[in-house]
C-alpha positions as a Python dict, from the first residue, in 0.01 Angstrom:
ca = {
    (1, 'M'): (0, 0, 0),
    (2, 'K'): (181, -229, 229),
    (3, 'K'): (519, -62, 145),
    (4, 'Y'): (352, 278, 209),
    (5, 'I'): (235, 173, 550),
    (6, 'L'): (564, 19, 636),
    (7, 'G'): (736, 337, 544),
    (8, 'L'): (515, 542, 759),
    (9, 'F'): (567, 299, 1044),
    (10, 'A'): (946, 328, 1010),
    (11, 'V'): (920, 706, 1002),
    (12, 'A'): (710, 706, 1312),
    (13, 'V'): (955, 481, 1495),
    (14, 'V'): (1257, 707, 1399),
    (15, 'T'): (1057, 1017, 1497),
    (16, 'S'): (964, 863, 1818),
    (17, 'C'): (1324, 765, 1908),
    (18, 'V'): (1455, 1116, 1819),
    (19, 'S'): (1171, 1281, 2014),
    (20, 'Q'): (1252, 1064, 2319),
    (21, 'Q'): (1624, 1161, 2305),
    (22, 'E'): (1540, 1536, 2262),
    (23, 'R'): (1278, 1517, 2546),
    (24, 'A'): (1530, 1343, 2770),
    (25, 'M'): (1800, 1610, 2694),
    (26, 'R'): (1549, 1888, 2779),
    (27, 'S'): (1391, 1711, 3079),
    (28, 'A'): (1471, 1760, 3450),
    (29, 'D'): (1304, 1430, 3530),
    (30, 'K'): (1575, 1209, 3670),
    (31, 'E'): (1380, 889, 3620),
    (32, 'F'): (1287, 965, 3261),
    (33, 'I'): (1644, 1069, 3166),
    (34, 'L'): (1778, 753, 3336),
    (35, 'K'): (1537, 527, 3148),
    (36, 'A'): (1622, 685, 2817),
    (37, 'A'): (1996, 664, 2889),
    (38, 'N'): (1969, 299, 2983),
    (39, 'E'): (1773, 219, 2677),
    (40, 'N'): (2037, 390, 2451),
    (41, 'F'): (2299, 188, 2635),
    (42, 'A'): (2117, -141, 2570),
    (43, 'K'): (2079, -55, 2212),
    (44, 'K'): (2456, 26, 2185),
    (45, 'K'): (2394, 393, 2099),
    (46, 'W'): (2693, 502, 2295),
    (47, 'K'): (2698, 868, 2203),
    (48, 'N'): (2334, 917, 2287),
    (49, 'A'): (2372, 725, 2616),
    (50, 'L'): (2684, 932, 2711),
    (51, 'A'): (2499, 1256, 2641),
    (52, 'L'): (2227, 1163, 2893),
    (53, 'Y'): (2458, 1003, 3146),
    (54, 'D'): (2644, 1322, 3152),
    (55, 'R'): (2327, 1507, 3243),
    (56, 'L'): (2255, 1249, 3515),
    (57, 'A'): (2586, 1288, 3706),
    (58, 'N'): (2461, 1560, 3929),
    (59, 'L'): (2099, 1441, 3951),
    (60, 'V'): (2194, 1101, 4087),
    (61, 'A'): (2481, 1200, 4304),
    (62, 'G'): (2440, 1050, 4652),
    (63, 'T'): (2168, 810, 4535),
    (64, 'D'): (2168, 437, 4476),
    (65, 'D'): (2175, 504, 4099),
    (66, 'F'): (2513, 680, 4114),
    (67, 'P'): (2726, 367, 4088),
    (68, 'N'): (2530, 225, 3798),
    (69, 'V'): (2547, 550, 3605),
    (70, 'G'): (2919, 579, 3664),
    (71, 'F'): (2981, 209, 3564),
    (72, 'N'): (2761, 242, 3242),
    (73, 'T'): (2932, 560, 3149),
    (74, 'A'): (3274, 403, 3177),
    (75, 'Y'): (3157, 119, 2951),
    (76, 'A'): (2991, 362, 2697),
    (77, 'N'): (3315, 554, 2671),
    (78, 'Y'): (3504, 221, 2634),
    (79, 'Y'): (3287, 100, 2351),
    (80, 'D'): (3310, 445, 2190),
    (81, 'K'): (3687, 392, 2195),
    (82, 'S'): (3752, 681, 2437),
    (83, 'Y'): (3994, 454, 2613),
    (84, 'K'): (4174, 721, 2826),
    (85, 'L'): (3859, 859, 2970),
    (86, 'A'): (3706, 521, 3023),
    (87, 'G'): (4011, 395, 3197),
    (88, 'H'): (4000, 691, 3439),
    (89, 'Q'): (3626, 624, 3507),
    (90, 'F'): (3669, 253, 3570),
    (91, 'K'): (3959, 314, 3802),
    (92, 'N'): (3762, 579, 3985),
    (93, 'F'): (3477, 339, 4021),
    (94, 'A'): (3695, 64, 4160),
    (95, 'V'): (3852, 304, 4413),
    (96, 'S'): (3525, 470, 4508),
    (97, 'F'): (3324, 147, 4545),
    (98, 'P'): (3571, -116, 4668),
    (99, 'K'): (3292, -331, 4820),
    (100, 'D'): (3077, -325, 4496),
    (101, 'P'): (3065, -668, 4335),
    (102, 'R'): (3182, -498, 4010),
    (103, 'A'): (3490, -347, 4162),
    (104, 'E'): (3720, -623, 4029),
    (105, 'E'): (3566, -596, 3684),
    (106, 'A'): (3610, -216, 3692),
    (107, 'A'): (3975, -254, 3787),
    (108, 'Y'): (4022, -502, 3510),
    (109, 'M'): (3848, -280, 3253),
    (110, 'S'): (4061, 16, 3375),
    (111, 'A'): (4383, -179, 3301),
    (112, 'L'): (4244, -303, 2970),
    (113, 'C'): (4161, 59, 2873),
    (114, 'Y'): (4516, 161, 2930),
    (115, 'Y'): (4631, -142, 2711),
    (116, 'E'): (4397, -35, 2435),
    (117, 'G'): (4538, 316, 2452),
    (118, 'S'): (4899, 203, 2403),
    (119, 'M'): (5051, 358, 2085),
    (120, 'D'): (5221, 176, 1803),
    (121, 'Y'): (5580, 90, 1868),
    (122, 'N'): (5714, 356, 1635),
    (123, 'L'): (5533, 627, 1834),
    (124, 'D'): (5593, 757, 2187),
    (125, 'Q'): (5574, 470, 2431),
    (126, 'S'): (5483, 655, 2751),
    (127, 'S'): (5127, 520, 2718),
    (128, 'T'): (5272, 170, 2685),
    (129, 'E'): (5473, 209, 3006),
    (130, 'L'): (5169, 350, 3188),
    (131, 'A'): (4963, 55, 3067),
    (132, 'I'): (5208, -206, 3196),
    (133, 'N'): (5209, -25, 3532),
    (134, 'E'): (4820, -38, 3547),
    (135, 'L'): (4815, -405, 3438),
    (136, 'Q'): (5070, -490, 3703),
    (137, 'E'): (4870, -303, 3971),
    (138, 'F'): (4565, -528, 3880),
    (139, 'L'): (4781, -844, 3924),
    (140, 'N'): (4902, -710, 4260),
    (141, 'N'): (4556, -626, 4383),
    (142, 'Y'): (4382, -939, 4246),
    (143, 'P'): (4650, -1211, 4225),
    (144, 'N'): (4396, -1497, 4234),
    (145, 'S'): (4167, -1365, 3977),
    (146, 'E'): (4075, -1567, 3665),
    (147, 'R'): (4142, -1244, 3465),
    (148, 'S'): (4511, -1256, 3585),
    (149, 'K'): (4612, -1497, 3315),
    (150, 'N'): (4491, -1269, 3048),
    (151, 'I'): (4659, -979, 3212),
    (152, 'S'): (4993, -1154, 3215),
    (153, 'Q'): (4957, -1210, 2842),
    (154, 'L'): (4882, -839, 2787),
    (155, 'I'): (5184, -731, 2988),
    (156, 'D'): (5409, -966, 2778),
    (157, 'E'): (5263, -814, 2466),
    (158, 'L'): (5324, -456, 2572),
    (159, 'S'): (5675, -539, 2703),
    (160, 'Y'): (5754, -685, 2366),
    (161, 'K'): (5653, -357, 2204),
    (162, 'L'): (5895, -158, 2422),
    (163, 'E'): (6161, -422, 2346),
    (164, 'F'): (6097, -398, 1973),
    (165, 'K'): (6105, -26, 1966),
    (166, 'A'): (6441, -33, 2153),
    (167, 'Y'): (6567, -294, 1889),
    (168, 'E'): (6448, -81, 1608),
    (169, 'N'): (6627, 230, 1744),
    (170, 'G'): (6948, 22, 1733),
    (171, 'R'): (6870, -89, 1372),
    (172, 'Q'): (6827, 273, 1261),
    (173, 'Y'): (7161, 368, 1410),
    (174, 'Y'): (7319, 80, 1218),
    (175, 'K'): (7154, 182, 893),
    (176, 'M'): (7290, 538, 929),
    (177, 'G'): (7641, 408, 983),
    (178, 'E'): (7637, 514, 1353),
    (179, 'Y'): (7799, 196, 1458),
    (180, 'K'): (7911, 299, 1806),
    (181, 'A'): (7569, 427, 1892),
    (182, 'A'): (7411, 107, 1749),
    (183, 'T'): (7640, -100, 1963),
    (184, 'V'): (7538, 80, 2280),
    (185, 'A'): (7161, 82, 2175),
    (186, 'F'): (7167, -305, 2123),
    (187, 'E'): (7364, -370, 2440),
    (188, 'N'): (7099, -175, 2628),
    (189, 'V'): (6824, -394, 2479),
    (190, 'L'): (6997, -699, 2617),
    (191, 'E'): (7042, -544, 2964),
    (192, 'D'): (6679, -406, 2984),
    (193, 'F'): (6522, -716, 2824),
    (194, 'P'): (6738, -1020, 2935),
    (195, 'S'): (6471, -1257, 2813),
    (196, 'T'): (6429, -1099, 2473),
    (197, 'K'): (6332, -1311, 2178),
    (198, 'L'): (6547, -1096, 1956),
    (199, 'R'): (6873, -1203, 2124),
    (200, 'S'): (7023, -1380, 1819),
    (201, 'K'): (6948, -1085, 1594),
    (202, 'I'): (7091, -839, 1845),
    (203, 'Y'): (7410, -1041, 1883),
    (204, 'D'): (7445, -1031, 1503),
    (205, 'Y'): (7398, -664, 1480),
    (206, 'I'): (7645, -592, 1765),
    (207, 'M'): (7903, -812, 1596),
    (208, 'K'): (7855, -640, 1265),
    (209, 'S'): (7854, -294, 1424),
    (210, 'R'): (8183, -375, 1599),
    (211, 'Y'): (8327, -515, 1281),
    (212, 'E'): (8238, -200, 1078),
    (213, 'L'): (8363, 21, 1359),
    (214, 'A'): (8696, -170, 1350),
    (215, 'M'): (8731, -168, 973),
    (216, 'K'): (8667, 205, 945),
    (217, 'S'): (8835, 306, 1266),
    (218, 'I'): (9081, 592, 1309),
    (219, 'Y'): (9447, 501, 1358),
    (220, 'N'): (9466, 543, 1739),
    (221, 'L'): (9166, 325, 1808),
    (222, 'K'): (9226, 57, 1536),
    (223, 'D'): (9400, -201, 1757),
    (224, 'E'): (9153, -179, 2034),
    (225, 'R'): (8842, -204, 1797),
    (226, 'I'): (8982, -490, 1605),
    (227, 'E'): (9036, -689, 1923),
    (228, 'S'): (8694, -590, 2050),
    (229, 'A'): (8534, -719, 1717),
    (230, 'L'): (8737, -1041, 1722),
    (231, 'T'): (8635, -1112, 2077),
    (232, 'Y'): (8263, -1069, 1995),
    (233, 'T'): (8285, -1301, 1697),
    (234, 'K'): (8378, -1573, 1942),
    (235, 'V'): (8096, -1478, 2168),
    (236, 'V'): (7850, -1514, 1888),
    (237, 'E'): (7996, -1846, 1779),
    (238, 'K'): (7973, -1971, 2132),
    (239, 'E'): (7618, -1842, 2212),
    (240, 'L'): (7472, -1929, 1870),
    (241, 'P'): (7651, -2239, 1753),
    (242, 'N'): (7551, -2405, 1415),
    (243, 'T'): (7352, -2098, 1298),
    (244, 'E'): (7380, -1855, 1016),
    (245, 'Y'): (7509, -1608, 1274),
    (246, 'S'): (7802, -1841, 1378),
    (247, 'K'): (7885, -1876, 1006),
    (248, 'T'): (7891, -1493, 970),
    (249, 'A'): (8107, -1476, 1287),
    (250, 'V'): (8373, -1706, 1128),
    (251, 'D'): (8361, -1510, 808),
    (252, 'L'): (8407, -1178, 981),
    (253, 'R'): (8675, -1308, 1211),
    (254, 'E'): (8883, -1415, 898),
    (255, 'K'): (8851, -1059, 759),
    (256, 'L'): (8938, -903, 1091),
    (257, 'E'): (9249, -1125, 1135),
    (258, 'K'): (9361, -1015, 785),
    (259, 'E'): (9292, -652, 868),
    (260, 'K'): (9495, -698, 1192),
    (261, 'Q'): (9789, -829, 994),
    (262, 'N'): (9769, -552, 750),
    (263, 'F'): (9750, -305, 1028),
    (264, 'V'): (10063, -445, 1191),
    (265, 'V'): (10259, -357, 868),
    (266, 'V'): (10087, -15, 847),
    (267, 'K'): (10176, 47, 1208),
    (268, 'K'): (10539, -47, 1166),
    (269, 'Q'): (10556, 178, 852),
    (270, 'T'): (10389, 461, 1041),
    (271, 'E'): (10610, 423, 1347),
    (272, 'A'): (10917, 420, 1115),
    (273, 'R'): (10798, 744, 944),
    (274, 'M'): (10717, 897, 1278),
    (275, 'A'): (11061, 801, 1403),
    (276, 'A'): (11233, 959, 1095),
    (277, 'L'): (11013, 1269, 1129),
    (278, 'T'): (11101, 1306, 1495),
    (279, 'A'): (11471, 1269, 1410),
    (280, 'R'): (11449, 1534, 1148),
    (281, 'Q'): (11255, 1764, 1383),
    (282, 'K'): (11523, 1710, 1648),
    (283, 'K'): (11800, 1797, 1401),
    (284, 'E'): (11613, 2107, 1285),
    (285, 'A'): (11562, 2200, 1655),
    (286, 'E'): (11935, 2155, 1721),
    (287, 'K'): (12022, 2363, 1417),
    (288, 'L'): (11782, 2627, 1518),
    (289, 'A'): (11920, 2614, 1871),
    (290, 'D'): (12281, 2649, 1749),
    (291, 'K'): (12169, 2940, 1515),
    (292, 'D'): (11996, 3108, 1808),
    (293, 'K'): (12309, 3053, 2029),
    (294, 'T'): (12546, 3206, 1760),
    (295, 'E'): (12312, 3504, 1719),
    (296, 'Q'): (12303, 3556, 2090),
    (297, 'Q'): (12680, 3530, 2107),
    (298, 'I'): (12709, 3805, 1833),
    (299, 'K'): (12455, 4023, 2019),
    (300, 'D'): (12646, 3977, 2344),
    (301, 'Q'): (12972, 4067, 2175),
    (302, 'I'): (12830, 4376, 2023),
    (303, 'S'): (12680, 4467, 2355),
    (304, 'N'): (13006, 4423, 2539),
    (305, 'E'): (13202, 4624, 2276),
    (306, 'K'): (12946, 4910, 2320),
    (307, 'K'): (12990, 4890, 2697),
    (308, 'A'): (13369, 4906, 2657),
    (309, 'M'): (13364, 5210, 2425),
    (310, 'Q'): (13121, 5389, 2660),
    (311, 'L'): (13362, 5303, 2949),
    (312, 'Q'): (13654, 5457, 2770),
    (313, 'R'): (13457, 5772, 2691),
    (314, 'D'): (13359, 5805, 3045),
    (315, 'S'): (13726, 5754, 3167),
    (316, 'A'): (13861, 6016, 2927),
    (317, 'A'): (13612, 6267, 3041),
    (318, 'L'): (13719, 6211, 3403),
    (319, 'K'): (14096, 6265, 3327),
    (320, 'T'): (14058, 6588, 3124),
    (321, 'P'): (14117, 6895, 3362),
    (322, 'P'): (13861, 7175, 3354),
    (323, 'P'): (13974, 7491, 3162),
    (324, 'A'): (14159, 7760, 3358),
    (325, 'A'): (13958, 8069, 3479),
    (326, 'T'): (13975, 8372, 3241),
    (327, 'F'): (13994, 8724, 3396),
    (328, 'K'): (13929, 9059, 3224),
    (329, 'I'): (14176, 9344, 3303),
    (330, 'Q'): (13996, 9662, 3366),
    (331, 'R'): (14113, 9963, 3190),
}
C-alpha cells in the first residue's frame, strides 16, 4: 500500500512540474514565467529554463529584471555547453552593464566560453586564436583581477595547442618525405614560438630534414645542401650538448663528411666527362662548320659559273647584227 501511495505521489509531482512548464510556456504573465524559469535554473534544468528565458526577453526589456534574465540565460547556455552563444551573451552583458557588480564575472565567463569552444589541435584553430584574443582582452581590462592568474594559464594552454599543431604540420611533411617543406615548417615554429618546449625535437627534425635533403639532392644543389646540413649538426651539438640529439648530430655529420668526399670524386668525374663531351661537341661543330663552308663554296662556284655563262650569252646576242631587210619585186 505504501509503495502504491509513493508511486501516486511521484506521478503527481512529475505531472505538477510538467504542467507548470506547459502553463508557463503558454502564459503571458511575466512574473509567473520568470518564477518558473528561475526555478528550472535552480534545479539545473537548463533547456526548460532557456525555453522560458527566451519568452521573457521581450517581456522584461527595460525593466530591472532584464539584466538578471540575460545573465542567467548566458549561464544556462554555458552549462548546456552552447559555448559560442553563451560567450556572446556574457560579453554583451559586460558591455551593456559595465557598472553591474557582475560585469567582471561576465567578462571572465565570456573569455572562458571562447576557451571551451577551442577545437582540438588537429582541427581548424581559428576558434583557438579567437579565444586567445578574448582571454587577452580580459587581462587588459582587468589586470588586477584574481581571475587573471587562471586566465594566463589558459592562454598558455591555448598557445601550446597552436604551437603543437604547427609542430605536427612539420612532422607530417617529414613523414611524407617533403624535407624542404618540413624544414621551413619547423623553422616557422621556432620563429613564431621562440619559447617553445618542443625546441629540442624541432632542432632534431630540422637537422634530419637537411640531412635527408642533402643525401637525396640533385647534382646542382648537392654541395650547398651538404654544407647546410653539416652546419646544422654543429648547431644542434652546441645547443643541445650531452643529449641524444647531439649524439645523432655527430653520427649524421660523419655520414655527411663521407658523402661530401664521395661527391668530390663524383664531381671530378662528372666535370671530366663534361669537358670531354664539350670537346667532342666542339670538334663536331667545327667539322660541321667546315662542311657547311665547303658546301657554300661549291654553291658559290656554281652560281658564279652560271652568271658567267649568262654573261657570255648576253654578249653574243649584242654582237650579232640584225638580218638584212628583204624586198619583194613586183611583177
